[in-house]
C-alpha positions in Angstrom: 20.5 15.2 -8.3 16.8 15.7 -9.4 14.3 13.7 -7.2 12.6 11.1 -9.5 8.6 11.2 -10.7 6.5 8.9 -8.8 6.3 5.6 -9.8 3.7 4.0 -11.7 3.2 1.4 -14.8 -0.5 1.5 -16.1 -2.5 -1.1 -15.0 -0.3 -2.5 -11.7 -1.0 -2.4 -8.5 1.1 -0.7 -5.8 1.9 -1.5 -1.8 2.2 1.9 -0.2 4.0 2.8 3.5 3.2 6.4 5.0 4.9 6.4 8.8 4.0 8.8 11.4 6.4 11.2 12.7 9.4 9.7 15.1 7.4 6.7 14.8 4.7 8.8 16.6 0.9 8.2 16.4 -0.9 9.6 13.7 -3.9 8.2 15.0 -5.2 8.7 19.3 -9.1 7.9 19.0 -12.0 6.1 17.4 -12.6 9.9 15.9 -9.0 10.3 13.8 -9.3 6.6 12.1 -12.7 7.2 11.5 -12.0 10.8 9.2 -9.4 9.3 8.2 -10.9 6.7 6.6 -13.4 9.3 5.1 -10.4 11.2 3.2 -9.1 8.6 1.9 -12.5 7.0 0.8 -13.2 10.9 -0.7 -9.4 11.2 -2.4 -9.7 8.0 -3.6 -12.9 7.8 -5.9 -11.7 11.9 -7.0 -8.5 11.0 -8.1 -9.5 7.3 -9.1 -7.1 5.4 -7.5 -8.6 1.9 -6.3 -7.8 1.0 -2.5 -8.0 -3.1 -2.5 -6.7 -3.6 1.1 -5.2 -1.2 3.7 -4.5 -0.7 7.1 -4.4 2.0 10.2 -1.6 1.8 12.7 -1.4 3.9 15.4 1.6 4.8 13.9 1.7 3.5 10.4 -0.7 2.9 7.5 -0.7 0.6 4.6 -2.3 0.6 1.5 -2.7 -1.8 -1.4 -4.1 0.3 -4.8 -4.4 0.4 -8.3 -4.3 3.9 -9.8 -5.5 4.5 -12.8 -3.3 7.1 -14.2 0.0 8.0 -13.2 -1.2 11.3 -10.7 -3.9 9.2 -8.9 -1.3 7.7 -6.0 0.1 11.3 -5.6 -3.2 13.4 -5.9 -5.2 11.6 -3.6 -2.7 10.8 -0.8 -2.1 15.2 -0.4 -5.6 15.5 -0.6 -5.8 12.8 2.5 -2.8 14.5 4.1 -3.9 18.6 3.7 -7.3 17.3 5.3 -6.2 14.6 8.0 -2.9 16.8 9.4 -5.3 20.4 9.3 -8.0 18.5 11.5 -5.4 16.3 13.1 -3.5 19.5 14.5 -7.0 21.5 14.9 -8.5 18.9 17.5 -5.2 18.2 19.4 -3.8 21.0 19.2 -0.6 20.6 18.0 1.0 22.0 15.2 3.1 20.8 12.1 3.9 17.7 10.3 2.0 14.9 11.3 4.2 12.1 8.7 7.6 11.1 8.4 7.9 13.3 4.6 6.8 11.3 1.3 5.3 8.5 1.3 6.7 5.6 0.0 5.8 2.8 -2.6 6.6 0.4 -4.8 5.2 -1.3 -7.9 5.5 -4.8 -8.2 4.1 -8.2 -10.2 0.8 -9.3 -9.0 0.5 -12.5 -9.7 3.8 -13.6 -7.7 2.4 -10.9 -5.1 -0.7 -10.0 -4.5 -1.9 -12.1 -1.5 1.0 -12.0 0.1 0.6 -7.8 0.3 -2.8 -8.0 0.8 -2.1 -11.1 3.9 1.0 -8.7 4.9 -1.4 -5.3 5.1 -4.0 -7.0 6.8 -2.4 -9.4 9.6 -0.3 -6.4 10.9 -2.2 -5.5 13.9 -1.8 -9.2 14.7 2.1 -9.2 14.1 2.4 -6.0 16.6 0.6 -7.3 19.0 -2.6 -4.7 18.8 -5.2 -7.6 18.2 -4.6 -11.5 19.1 -6.2 -12.3 15.8 -6.4 -9.9 11.9 -10.6 -9.6 12.6 -10.4 -8.5 15.8 -9.1 -5.4 14.8 -11.8 -2.9 13.3 -9.3 0.1 11.2 -8.4 -3.0 9.1 -10.6 -4.1 4.9 -9.8 -8.0 6.7 -13.3 -8.0 7.6 -14.4 -7.1 4.3 -12.0 -10.1 2.8 -13.5 -12.8 4.5 -17.1 -11.6 4.5 -18.7 -10.4 7.6 -18.5 -6.4 6.5 -18.7 -4.2 2.8 -16.4 -2.1 3.3 -16.7 0.8 0.7 -13.5 2.2 0.8 -12.0 -1.2 -0.9 -12.5 -2.5 -4.4 -11.6 -5.8 -4.9 -8.7 -7.1 -7.4 -9.5 -9.4 -10.0 -6.7 -11.4 -8.1 -8.6 -11.2 -5.7 -11.8 -12.8 -7.1 -9.7 -15.7 -8.6 -9.5 -17.1 -5.7 -13.1 -18.8 -6.8 -16.5 -18.6 -7.7 -19.3 -17.3 -5.4 -18.7 -14.5 -2.5 -18.9 -17.1 0.1 -16.4 -19.2 -1.1 -13.7 -16.3 -1.8 -14.4 -14.8 1.4 -13.8 -18.2 3.1 -10.4 -19.1 0.6 -8.9 -16.3 1.4 -9.3 -16.7 5.5 -7.7 -20.0 5.1 -5.1 -18.8 3.2 -4.4 -15.7 5.9 -4.2 -18.7 8.6 -1.0 -19.9 6.7 2.2 -18.2 7.6 3.7 -16.2 5.4 6.7 -16.3 3.3 9.5 -14.8 5.6 11.4 -13.6 1.9 8.5 -12.4 0.2 7.7 -10.2 3.0 11.4 -8.6 3.2 10.8 -8.1 -0.8 7.9 -6.6 -0.2 8.6 -3.8 2.2 12.5 -3.2 0.4 11.8 -2.9 -2.5 8.4 -0.4 -0.4 10.7 1.4 1.0 13.4 1.8 -2.2 10.7 2.7 -3.9 11.9 -0.2 -7.6 9.7 -2.3 -9.2 9.3 -5.7 -8.6 8.6 -9.0 -10.0 10.6 -12.0 -12.2 12.8 -10.7 -14.9 10.3 -10.7 -17.4 7.9 -8.9 -15.6 10.9 -6.7 -14.8 11.4 -6.1 -18.4 8.2 -5.5 -19.1 8.1 -2.5 -16.3 11.3 -1.5 -17.9 9.3 -0.3 -20.9 5.6 0.4 -20.0 6.6 2.6 -16.5 7.0 6.6 -16.2 10.6 6.7 -15.5 13.3 3.8 -14.9 12.7 0.9 -12.1 16.4 0.2 -10.8 18.5 2.3 -9.7 21.7 3.7 -11.6 24.6 1.1 -11.3 27.1 3.0 -8.9 31.0 3.6 -10.3 31.4 4.8 -13.2 30.8 3.2 -16.7 33.2 0.6 -17.8 34.9 2.1 -21.2 35.4 0.3 -24.1 38.5 -0.7 -25.8 37.7 -0.2 -29.6 39.9 -2.5 -32.1 
C-alpha cells in the first residue's frame, strides 16, 4: 500500500513528535540542545513554519507548529534532521540514524486543543521528573510564554494572544492555566491522534477539514464494502 502524504490542512496547527531510535538519548549535553534549536530556528524561517511551542527532552522532541503550505513542515524537519544528525554523529563518534523513523504529526482543531497541546508539551519535563516546575527546564518555550525570556524561535499564536489584552496579562493568564491539571482524556486524544496521524476535532471541524485537506483525514473502514441490493 502506498504511503499517505503528510497531512496538511491550510492554516491549521499541528502537534509533532520526533523520537530517538530505541528511546536512546538524542541530546547528551547543552551544546546538542543548543545546536538543535538553532537548526530548527533556521529551517523554520527558511521554510515558513511557525513554531508556537516546543520542548526538547533527552530522547524526544515535541513541537506545536503551523505550516504556511504543504511542504513547510516536511522540509523543515528534513533540514533539521540532515544538519543535526550529521553534527551529533561527528561530535559523538557514532554512525547511522538518530531518530525512530519518520516524525509523527497531526492536524487538530485549534479552539478546542491548542492551549491544551501547548501545556502538554511544556509540562513534559515535569511529568518525566526532570524538573520540579516547568520554568526550571531550559529547553522549552514555557519561559517565553510566562514572560521570563523572549524566545526568537517562538511565534505567538492568535489563541495565545486571545488570553488577555496586554503581554503581562497574557503571561499571567497562561501561567495560571498551566497550574491547573490537564484533562487526561484530552492528553490521550492528542497523543493518539499524533501517533496515528489523523485529524482531531469535533464532527463539524472534521467535516470541514475533510474538504480542505490534501488527503483523507481518517482511516478507511475495515472489511469489504457492504453490498447494496437493488429493488
